[in-house]
C-alpha positions as CSV (number, residue, x, y, z in Angstrom):
1,X,0.1,0.1,0.0
2,X,1.3,3.5,-1.0
3,X,1.5,5.9,2.1
4,X,0.9,9.7,2.0
5,X,4.2,10.8,1.0
6,X,4.4,8.2,-1.9
7,X,1.0,9.4,-3.2
8,X,2.1,12.9,-3.1
9,X,5.4,12.2,-5.1
10,X,3.4,10.1,-7.6
11,X,0.8,13.0,-7.9
12,X,3.6,15.6,-8.4
13,X,5.3,13.5,-11.0
14,X,2.0,12.9,-12.9
15,X,1.1,16.5,-12.8
16,X,4.6,17.5,-14.2
17,X,4.4,15.0,-17.0
18,X,0.9,16.4,-17.8
19,X,2.1,19.8,-17.9
20,X,5.0,19.1,-20.0
21,X,3.2,17.2,-22.6
22,X,0.3,19.7,-22.8
23,X,2.6,22.7,-22.7
24,X,4.5,21.4,-25.5
25,X,1.4,20.7,-27.4
26,X,0.2,24.0,-26.8
27,X,3.5,25.7,-28.1
28,X,3.1,23.7,-31.4
29,X,-0.6,25.3,-32.1
30,X,-0.7,28.0,-34.6
31,X,-3.8,30.0,-35.3
32,X,-4.8,30.8,-39.0
33,X,-3.6,34.2,-40.1
34,X,-6.3,37.0,-39.5
35,X,-8.8,37.5,-42.4
36,X,-8.6,41.2,-43.5
37,X,-11.1,43.6,-44.9
38,X,-8.8,44.3,-47.7
39,X,-8.7,43.0,-51.4
40,X,-4.8,42.1,-51.2
41,X,-2.4,41.9,-48.4
42,X,0.9,40.3,-47.3
43,X,3.0,40.1,-44.3
44,X,6.7,39.5,-44.9
45,X,9.9,39.3,-42.5
46,X,12.6,41.8,-43.4
47,X,15.6,39.4,-42.7
48,X,14.4,36.1,-44.0
49,X,12.3,37.6,-46.8
50,X,9.6,34.9,-46.0
51,X,6.0,35.5,-46.4
52,X,4.0,34.7,-43.1
53,X,0.5,35.6,-44.3
54,X,-1.0,36.7,-47.7
55,X,-4.0,37.0,-49.8
56,X,-4.2,37.7,-53.5
57,X,-0.5,38.6,-53.1
58,X,0.2,38.7,-56.9
59,X,-3.0,40.4,-58.2
60,X,-2.2,43.6,-60.1
61,X,-3.5,46.7,-58.5
62,X,-3.5,50.3,-58.6
63,X,-1.0,51.5,-56.1
64,X,-1.9,55.1,-55.7
65,X,0.8,56.9,-53.7
66,X,2.4,53.8,-52.6
67,X,4.3,54.6,-56.1
68,X,6.2,57.1,-54.1
69,X,8.1,54.3,-52.3
70,X,9.8,53.6,-55.6
71,X,10.1,57.4,-56.5
72,X,12.0,57.8,-53.2
73,X,14.1,54.9,-53.8
74,X,15.2,56.1,-57.2
75,X,16.0,59.5,-55.6
76,X,18.0,58.0,-52.9
77,X,19.9,56.0,-55.4
78,X,20.7,59.1,-57.5
79,X,22.0,60.7,-54.3
80,X,24.1,57.8,-53.4
81,X,25.7,57.9,-56.8
82,X,26.4,61.5,-56.6
83,X,24.3,62.4,-59.5
84,X,22.2,64.8,-57.7
85,X,22.9,66.4,-54.2
86,X,20.7,67.5,-51.4
87,X,21.4,71.2,-51.7
88,X,20.8,71.3,-55.5
89,X,18.1,73.8,-56.5
90,X,15.2,72.4,-58.3
91,X,13.2,74.6,-60.6
92,X,9.5,74.0,-60.1
93,X,7.8,73.6,-63.4
94,X,4.2,74.5,-64.2
95,X,3.5,70.9,-64.7
96,X,4.7,70.2,-61.0
97,X,3.1,73.1,-59.8
98,X,-0.4,72.3,-61.2
99,X,-0.3,68.6,-59.9
100,X,-3.7,67.6,-58.4
101,X,-4.0,65.6,-55.1
102,X,-1.8,65.8,-52.0
103,X,0.7,68.6,-52.3
104,X,3.6,70.4,-50.4
105,X,2.5,73.6,-52.1
106,X,5.7,74.6,-53.9
107,X,5.4,77.7,-56.2
108,X,5.8,77.8,-60.0
109,X,9.3,78.9,-61.1
110,X,10.6,78.8,-57.7
111,X,14.1,77.0,-56.8
112,X,13.6,74.6,-54.0
113,X,16.4,72.4,-52.6
114,X,16.3,68.7,-53.3
115,X,16.3,68.0,-49.4
116,X,13.0,70.1,-48.9
117,X,11.3,68.2,-51.8
118,X,12.4,64.9,-50.5
119,X,10.5,65.6,-47.1
120,X,7.7,66.9,-49.0
121,X,7.8,63.6,-51.0
122,X,8.2,61.2,-48.1
123,X,6.3,62.9,-45.3
124,X,3.7,64.9,-47.1
125,X,3.3,62.6,-50.2
126,X,3.4,65.7,-52.5
127,X,2.6,65.2,-55.9
128,X,4.1,68.3,-56.8
129,X,7.4,67.3,-55.0
130,X,7.4,64.0,-56.9
131,X,7.1,65.5,-60.3
132,X,9.6,68.2,-59.5
133,X,12.2,65.6,-58.3
134,X,11.5,63.5,-61.4
135,X,12.1,66.2,-63.7
136,X,15.3,67.3,-61.9
137,X,16.7,63.5,-62.1
138,X,15.6,62.6,-65.7
139,X,14.5,65.7,-67.5
140,X,10.9,64.4,-67.6
141,X,8.5,62.4,-65.5
142,X,8.1,59.9,-68.4
143,X,11.9,59.5,-68.5
144,X,12.0,59.1,-64.7
145,X,9.2,56.3,-65.0
146,X,11.6,54.4,-67.2
147,X,14.2,54.7,-64.4
148,X,11.6,53.4,-61.9
149,X,10.8,50.2,-64.2
150,X,14.4,49.6,-64.4
151,X,14.9,49.5,-60.7
152,X,11.6,47.4,-60.4
153,X,13.0,44.7,-62.7
154,X,16.3,44.6,-60.8
155,X,14.5,44.2,-57.5
156,X,12.4,41.3,-59.2
157,X,9.0,43.2,-59.0
158,X,7.7,40.9,-61.6
159,X,4.1,42.2,-61.8
160,X,4.8,46.0,-61.6
161,X,4.9,48.7,-64.2
162,X,5.2,52.4,-63.6
163,X,4.1,55.3,-66.0
164,X,4.4,58.2,-63.4
165,X,6.1,59.2,-60.2
166,X,3.0,60.1,-58.2
167,X,0.6,57.0,-58.4
168,X,-2.1,58.9,-60.3
169,X,-4.2,56.4,-62.1
170,X,-3.3,54.8,-65.2
171,X,-4.4,51.6,-66.9
172,X,-0.7,50.9,-67.4
173,X,0.3,51.8,-63.9
174,X,0.2,48.8,-61.6
175,X,1.9,46.7,-58.8
176,X,1.1,43.9,-56.4
177,X,1.2,43.5,-52.7
178,X,4.2,41.0,-53.1
179,X,6.2,43.4,-55.2
180,X,5.4,46.3,-52.7
181,X,6.9,44.1,-49.8
182,X,10.1,43.6,-51.9
183,X,10.5,47.2,-52.7
184,X,9.9,48.3,-49.0
185,X,12.5,45.8,-47.9
186,X,14.9,47.1,-50.7
187,X,14.3,50.8,-49.3
188,X,15.1,49.9,-45.7
189,X,18.1,47.6,-46.7
190,X,19.8,49.9,-49.2
191,X,19.1,53.3,-47.7
192,X,18.8,53.1,-43.9
193,X,19.5,56.4,-43.1
194,X,17.2,58.1,-45.7
195,X,14.6,55.7,-44.8
196,X,14.4,57.5,-41.4
197,X,12.4,60.2,-43.1
198,X,9.4,57.9,-43.2
199,X,8.8,58.0,-39.3
200,X,8.5,61.8,-39.3
201,X,5.1,62.7,-38.2
202,X,5.0,66.2,-39.8
203,X,6.7,68.6,-42.1
204,X,6.2,72.4,-42.4
205,X,6.8,74.2,-45.7
206,X,5.6,77.5,-47.1
207,X,3.9,78.2,-43.8
208,X,1.7,75.2,-44.0
209,X,2.2,72.3,-41.5
210,X,0.9,68.9,-43.0
211,X,1.1,65.5,-41.2
212,X,2.1,62.1,-42.2
213,X,-0.9,60.1,-43.2
214,X,0.2,56.9,-41.7
215,X,-1.8,56.6,-38.5
216,X,0.4,53.6,-37.0
217,X,3.3,56.2,-36.3
218,X,1.0,57.6,-33.6
219,X,-0.5,54.4,-32.4
220,X,2.5,51.9,-32.3
221,X,5.9,53.1,-31.4
222,X,7.5,50.2,-33.0
223,X,6.3,51.4,-36.5
224,X,8.7,53.6,-38.4
225,X,7.2,53.8,-41.9
226,X,6.5,53.3,-44.8
227,X,3.7,54.8,-47.0
228,X,0.1,55.4,-47.3
229,X,-1.9,55.8,-50.7
230,X,-5.6,56.5,-51.8
231,X,-7.5,57.1,-54.9
232,X,-10.9,56.1,-55.7
233,X,-9.7,53.2,-57.9
234,X,-7.1,51.9,-55.5
235,X,-9.1,52.4,-52.0
236,X,-7.1,53.1,-48.9
237,X,-3.8,51.4,-48.8
238,X,-0.8,51.2,-46.5
239,X,2.8,49.6,-46.5
240,X,3.9,49.5,-42.9
241,X,7.2,48.3,-41.3
242,X,7.7,47.8,-37.6
243,X,10.6,46.5,-35.6
244,X,10.3,44.7,-31.9
245,X,13.2,42.9,-30.3
246,X,15.4,42.9,-33.3
247,X,12.8,41.3,-35.6
248,X,11.3,43.6,-38.4
249,X,7.9,42.8,-40.3
250,X,6.8,44.4,-43.4
251,X,3.0,44.7,-44.1
252,X,1.1,45.5,-47.3
253,X,-2.6,46.3,-47.2
254,X,-4.4,47.3,-50.5
255,X,-7.7,48.4,-51.3
256,X,-9.7,48.9,-47.9
257,X,-12.6,51.1,-47.3
258,X,-11.1,53.7,-45.2
259,X,-8.0,55.5,-43.5
260,X,-9.1,53.9,-40.3
261,X,-9.5,50.3,-42.0
262,X,-6.1,50.4,-43.6
263,X,-4.4,51.2,-40.1
264,X,-6.4,48.7,-38.2
265,X,-5.9,45.8,-40.7
266,X,-2.2,46.5,-40.9
267,X,-2.1,46.6,-37.3
268,X,-3.8,43.0,-37.1
269,X,-1.1,41.5,-39.5
270,X,1.8,42.9,-37.6
271,X,0.4,41.8,-34.2
272,X,-0.2,38.2,-35.6
273,X,3.6,38.2,-36.9
274,X,5.0,39.3,-33.7
275,X,3.0,37.3,-31.5
276,X,3.1,33.8,-33.2
277,X,6.6,34.0,-35.2
278,X,10.3,34.5,-34.4
279,X,13.2,35.1,-36.9
280,X,16.6,33.5,-36.2
281,X,19.9,34.0,-38.0
282,X,21.3,30.6,-38.4
283,X,24.5,31.4,-40.5
284,X,26.5,34.3,-41.0
285,X,27.9,35.7,-44.5
286,X,31.5,35.0,-45.5
287,X,32.1,32.4,-42.9
288,X,33.3,28.8,-43.8
289,X,30.6,26.1,-43.3
290,X,32.5,23.3,-44.8
291,X,35.7,22.6,-46.6
292,X,35.8,20.3,-49.8
293,X,38.6,18.7,-51.4
294,X,39.9,20.3,-54.7
295,X,41.6,18.6,-57.8
296,X,44.2,20.1,-59.8
297,X,44.4,23.3,-57.8
298,X,47.2,25.4,-56.1
299,X,45.3,24.5,-52.9
300,X,43.6,21.1,-52.1
301,X,40.9,22.5,-49.8
302,X,38.0,24.9,-50.7
303,X,36.0,26.8,-48.0
304,X,32.4,27.1,-48.9
305,X,29.9,29.4,-47.1
306,X,27.1,32.0,-47.8
307,X,27.1,35.4,-49.8
308,X,24.7,36.7,-47.2
309,X,23.6,35.8,-43.7
310,X,20.9,33.1,-43.5
311,X,17.7,33.9,-41.6
312,X,14.5,31.9,-41.0
313,X,11.2,32.9,-39.7
314,X,9.5,30.1,-37.8
315,X,6.5,29.7,-35.5
316,X,7.6,30.4,-31.8
317,X,8.9,27.4,-29.9
318,X,9.8,25.4,-33.1
319,X,13.6,26.4,-33.1
320,X,14.8,22.8,-32.0
321,X,12.8,21.3,-34.7
322,X,14.9,22.9,-37.5
323,X,17.0,20.7,-39.5
324,X,20.0,21.8,-41.9
325,X,21.5,19.7,-44.8
326,X,24.1,20.6,-47.3
327,X,24.0,19.4,-50.9
328,X,27.5,19.8,-52.3
329,X,29.0,19.0,-55.7
330,X,31.0,15.7,-55.6
331,X,33.9,16.7,-57.8
332,X,35.6,20.2,-57.6
333,X,38.3,20.9,-60.2
334,X,40.3,24.2,-60.1
335,X,40.4,26.9,-61.5
336,X,37.7,28.3,-59.2
337,X,36.5,31.7,-59.0
338,X,35.5,33.4,-55.7
339,X,31.8,33.4,-55.3
340,X,31.3,30.4,-57.6
341,X,28.3,28.1,-56.7
342,X,29.2,24.4,-55.4
343,X,25.8,23.4,-53.7
344,X,23.2,24.7,-51.4
345,X,22.2,24.9,-47.7
346,X,18.8,23.6,-47.1
347,X,16.7,24.4,-43.9
348,X,13.6,22.2,-43.1
349,X,11.2,22.2,-40.4
350,X,9.2,19.1,-39.5
351,X,10.5,17.6,-42.9
352,X,9.2,20.6,-45.0
353,X,11.7,22.7,-46.6
354,X,11.4,26.3,-45.7
355,X,14.4,28.1,-47.3
356,X,17.4,27.4,-49.6
357,X,20.6,29.3,-50.2
358,X,23.6,28.8,-52.5
359,X,26.8,27.5,-51.1
360,X,29.7,29.6,-52.7
361,X,33.4,29.3,-52.8
362,X,34.8,31.9,-50.4
363,X,38.2,32.2,-52.2
364,X,39.7,31.8,-55.7
365,X,41.8,28.8,-56.4
366,X,44.1,28.7,-59.4
367,X,45.2,25.7,-61.3
368,X,48.2,23.8,-59.8
369,X,51.3,23.1,-61.5
370,X,51.8,20.4,-64.3
371,X,52.8,17.8,-61.7
372,X,49.8,18.5,-59.6
373,X,47.4,18.3,-62.6
374,X,48.9,15.0,-63.8
375,X,48.9,13.4,-60.4
376,X,45.3,14.5,-59.6
377,X,44.1,13.3,-63.3
378,X,45.4,9.8,-62.4
379,X,43.9,9.7,-58.9
380,X,40.6,10.9,-60.2
381,X,40.6,8.0,-62.6
382,X,41.5,5.5,-59.9
383,X,38.7,6.8,-57.8
């Protein structure tokens, strides 16, 4: 017969076992993504480029002023390459001055610095600022749109085409939620200092103070951008980005019914991502992950690694269930160029592959001398 102390010990052990099993099971539970009152939307992790939630991600839609994310990207790139400068004086054409919609109220034939126009573009969403900057960079808005499309192609925005710098409606002017997430990611990655303009809540120019239309900047301190948009055809749209505890998410919500709706629906996506997912850096860039034998080379070992850090975004509590494998070429023969691909790193969760990245040579290896090449030729035949 069990005494009281023995019964107590058995009860405690049973309770611990029950709690462990059920807690582990609870950790594995994942709710479905929220259903949004938006025609199209996506939620993407900035570092891993993984899409956590989406609906109609590749449906071509009118982007309205979300277009100006690309306008800003092109301007930042021109500044980086010293083709223009922040203190350049931009002549305000009659076309720029007459632009409809949101404006920073520049005056025709005035000279306005690039820096002031950039703030008008990013913070106030000024159509007049957009056109003035486009004309300053490329001579005309049409030529500037050609630049926009070249950047879109380079960024693999496969369902995007621009015909203007403002986002005013045109049947040949379109993009997708998926493509806009890639663009926002590129803006933050390539121009982190300039991107900070997107978190500014107001801008005063020509005696007029105007406020950033991204309501999430006031609601959520982790949100630092990116851009709103609205036309009758596009509805109310918002590309938002937020960073919490080292994890950055990008949400794109298109064609909602109101300013309030685009902010509320975006916040639903961001809350879902931060609550139920975590992002982990598994491997650093340019660090050897393996060394493989090399035939006929000056060196007999080739270090392989990754050209960029490898991140994964997974449900919280699932890190220990990740599995990494490498597929590498069986025979590697010199000469070898630095950056040449020789296989892949594959990451799986519960048997399902979630990401893959090329393994590249971290150094160049020239051909060896005559004796080395002859010797290795014989050994390769034998093997």
